[in-house]
N, C-alpha and C positions, 0 to 999 in steps of 0.2 A: 426522598436518597439527598445527602449531599455529596455534590461532584467536583472534586480539582479534576481540572484536565490540562495540559500546557502543552500548545502547538496547536489552532489552530486555522490555518491553512486551507489551504486546495479540498487538503481530504478531512483534517480537523475541524475546523468551522463546523460544518452539515453535520458533519457525528454530535458536536456538542448541542446543536441547534435541536438535533434531536430527542439528547437527553433532556432538552429545555419543555420539550411540546408534547414527553411523553411525566412531564409535573417535577422531574428532575430540581433540585436546588442548584444550580452551575458556578463555580469559580473558579476562574477562565486565567490564561496566562499567558502571552506571547512574546517576544521579542521585538515585534515585528506591530505598533502600536495601530497600524492602519487592518493590521487582521483581530486581534483585540479589540477596536471599535466595531465592529463587524457581527463581532462575538455580542456584543454589547446589545447592537441592535436587537439580535437575534433571540434575546431574553437572559443572559447570560451575566455576571458582574467580571468585572472587571480586578482583579489580584496586582496590586502594587509591587507583590516580591515572590516568587516559588514557597517560599516558608507560612507567608499571608493564606498564600491563595489554600495549602493544606490544611488549613486551620477547622478541624473539627469535621476533617472530612471526611465523611463513611469511605469511600472507594474515590481509590487516586488514581488517574487514565493517563498515558503522553504519548503522542503521534509526533514524533518526529525523526528526521531524512539520512539519521544515522548513527549507527552501534557509538560513538563518539558524544554523540547532541546527548543520548541518551545515562551515558555513560555521564558526563558530566552535572546532568542535572540529578541524577539522583547521587555519586559517590564526588563530586567533583570541591574544589574550593566552599565555596558553599551551596554543597548537594541538601539536597529535602531529607535525605533516608531518616533522620535522626529528628527530624520534625513530624514523619510520620507517625500517626497513632498506633501502635500498638495492633489491636484488635477492624485496621483499616486494608480495605484487600487494592491490594496493585494490581494494574492492568498494563503491562506496555503496550502496543498500538504499533510502534515503530516497524514495518521491516532491517532487521539488524543480524549479525552473527549468531551461529546458537552459541557462541564459547560465551559471548557478550551477555544472552539471555540469561544463561544458565548462570554467571559471576555475580551478574542485579540481582537474582535471583537467591543464591547462597547467602551475599549479603546480607540480602532484605530479612533473613532467618536468623541469620549466624544471631545475634543482639540479644535479640526479643519474638524471633518467632514471627515477625510481621511474613505474611505468607503474597505472594507475587507472582505473575503466568506474563506469559509471551504471549498473545491474540494478535499477532499481526491476518494482514484484511487483504478480500480480493474484490473487487465490484466496480472500481476505480472511484471521478470524481462521482459520475451517475449516478453510482450507489451509494453512494456516502448519500448524499439530498436527497432518494429514493428511498433511505432505509433501509434499504435491501441487499446490506455489503453482506459474505462472507466474514467469517472469523473464524482463523487455524491454529485452533488452543495448542500450548503445556506447561505442566504444570498437573498441582495432582489434583487429584482426579476431583474432588470435595469442592477444592478452590474455586474448579473449573464451572463445579455445580452452581454455587457460588454467585460468577458473576452472568449466569447465563440470563440473571433476569436485567442484566444493566445493558450485556451486549442484545441484547431483543429488540429493545428501545431504539438501535442502532443498524440491525439486519437481522436475514431471516434464513439464515442458517451456522450455526456454530458448528463448531467438530472438537474432541481433540484426538489430538493429534496422537502423544502423548507428554513425556515427562517436560520441565524445563528443558528450553532450548526446540523441543520438537516442532512446535508450530509453525515456527522458522524453520527450519529443515523443509518443511512440506513446503511452505512459502516460495521457499526458493528453487523448491523443486518446482511446484509450477507458475514459477513466472517464467522460468526454464525454457520451458513446454507450449508455454504463450510466447516465449522469443520466437521461437522457430517454424511456427503456423502461422505465424503473421509474416515474417519474412518468406514463408512458404505462397501462401495466399498472393502477398506482393509481384511477387515472381508469375507466379500462374498469371494471374493478372494483362497484366506485361506484356506479356508471352500471346494471350488469346488477342489482348490490340494492334498486337505486333502487324498481325493477321487478320485484321480486319476486322474483328467480332467484339459487340455490344459487351462493353464492363456489364451492365445490368445483365445481359442474356447471358453472359458468360458462366458470373454468379449464381446466379439461378440456378442454369444446369447443374455445373461441383455442389451448390445445394442440393439438389436431389440428386446426387449421385454419394458416391464413396471418398469424394474428397472432401464433404461436407466437416468445417471445422470452427470454430465461436468465433472468430476474425473472420469469418466469410460474411458467419449469420449474425453475426449481434452487433461488429465494430468494423463494418469495410472499410478497409484504404480506399478507396478507390471514390475519388472526388464528385457528391453529384447520385453516387447508388442507393445513397441510406441517408438520409435525413437523421436528425437530430442525434451525429456525431460527428467528430472531429475532425475527418475529410470531406464531410462538407463546411466545412470553418475555418479553409485554409492549414487547417489541422493545429490549431486553434483548444487550450483547455485539456482534461482528459492527462494522459501520462505519459512525463515526459520523456525524456528520449534519454536524457539525463541517467533518471531516475533505473529508465530498464537498463542503463548502461553497470549501477554498482548495485544492483540488486543478480546481474548477469555474473557480475566481479565478485558477487557472496558463494553464487552457483559454485567458480572456479573452485575458490576460493575452498568451498566443504569436498570438491572430487578429490584435490590432489592431500587435501585430510585424510578421505577412505581410501584412495589410490582408483578410485572411478572413473569407470571414461565415459568420456564426454564431447564427444570429437562432435556432435552438429551444437551442443551450448557454448564448445569455443565457437565455431565458425560463429554462430549469431553472435561473442559478444566483439569481436572483431567488425564484422557488419555495420553492427551501432556504435561503436570504437569509428569507423571511419565515415559515420553518418554525425556521429555529433561533432567531427573534430570539422567535417562540413559546412559546421555554421548550423547543423539544425539540433544541438541540447536542448535548446527549450522550446520545439517545437514538441505534439505529441503522438509516443511513441507507433504509428503506424503510420509517417509521413515513412517511414521507409519506404515503401514504394514509391517516393520520388529518386530511389535511390539506383533504380532498376527503369526508370524515362532514358528518353537517348538524350544523351548530353546533346547537341545537333537541336534538337526541338524549342 
C-alpha cells in the first residue's frame, strides 16, 4: 500500500520502518529534519510538505505528541484533510483527548465520507522497534478491520474499544493504571532496600507473589535489576515523564467530564508533576524510583 506517515520520532520512526519492512511504500513527513532523515535511512521517502505526503496515499497515519498537533495537521490553516483521497483510511495513533478524536473523525466524514479511526498504542519504544505494539482502536467496526492489515505490520495485538474516541479513553485508563503501579513498585523496592534487602532478590520475591505487576516484571525501575530497560541506562529512552504527565492530565480531564472518582490517578499526577519539576521531565517514567531515594544519599 501507499502510506503517508506523519511524526517519525521515537515511536513513529520504528513504526514507519516496520511498514517499509512489510513491503509498503511509505512517504514520511516530520518537522524535525534529523528524524525525517532517519526514516529515509530506514527506507521511507521524504515528503517536502504534508500535502505532498498524502498524494495518492491509500492510508494516512499520524503519530503526534498532542491533540493540538493532530488538530493542526488535519484541520489547521494548512491542514491536509481536504488533500486526502476520499477513499483513503486515516489512522491517528497519537494519544490525545477523546473529544478531539471524535471531532477529527466527524470532520473527516462531513464533506466526503472519509473514514478516520483513533488507534493509540501501548508497548513503548521497545514494542515499536520489535513490531509488537498493542493498538487500542476507536471507530466503525469495518474501518478497524480494514486497518488491521496495516496495524499488524507494527503490532501484535489489535483491539476495538468502541466508536470514535473509545480508543483514547481506553488508552488513558491503561496509562493511569501504569503510572499507579510503577509508583507502587518503586515505593516498595525503596522500602525493601532501606531495610537492607537486595533489590533483585526482592523483585524476584514480589514477582512470584501477589505483588506481581508489569512494572516489576517487564520494566523494573531499579537500576541494574533488569537488562535492556531504561533504569539500567540512566533512565534514558523509553516513555518520558513529560509524556506520562500529559496522559495523566488527559485521564483527570476525562474523570472530571464523567464525574469519576480517580484519587490514585490524581495522586500519581501530582507525584509525576513534582518529579518533572525537579528536572526529570526528559527521563523515562520509571525514573520515579529516584523520587523515593533518600535525599542525603
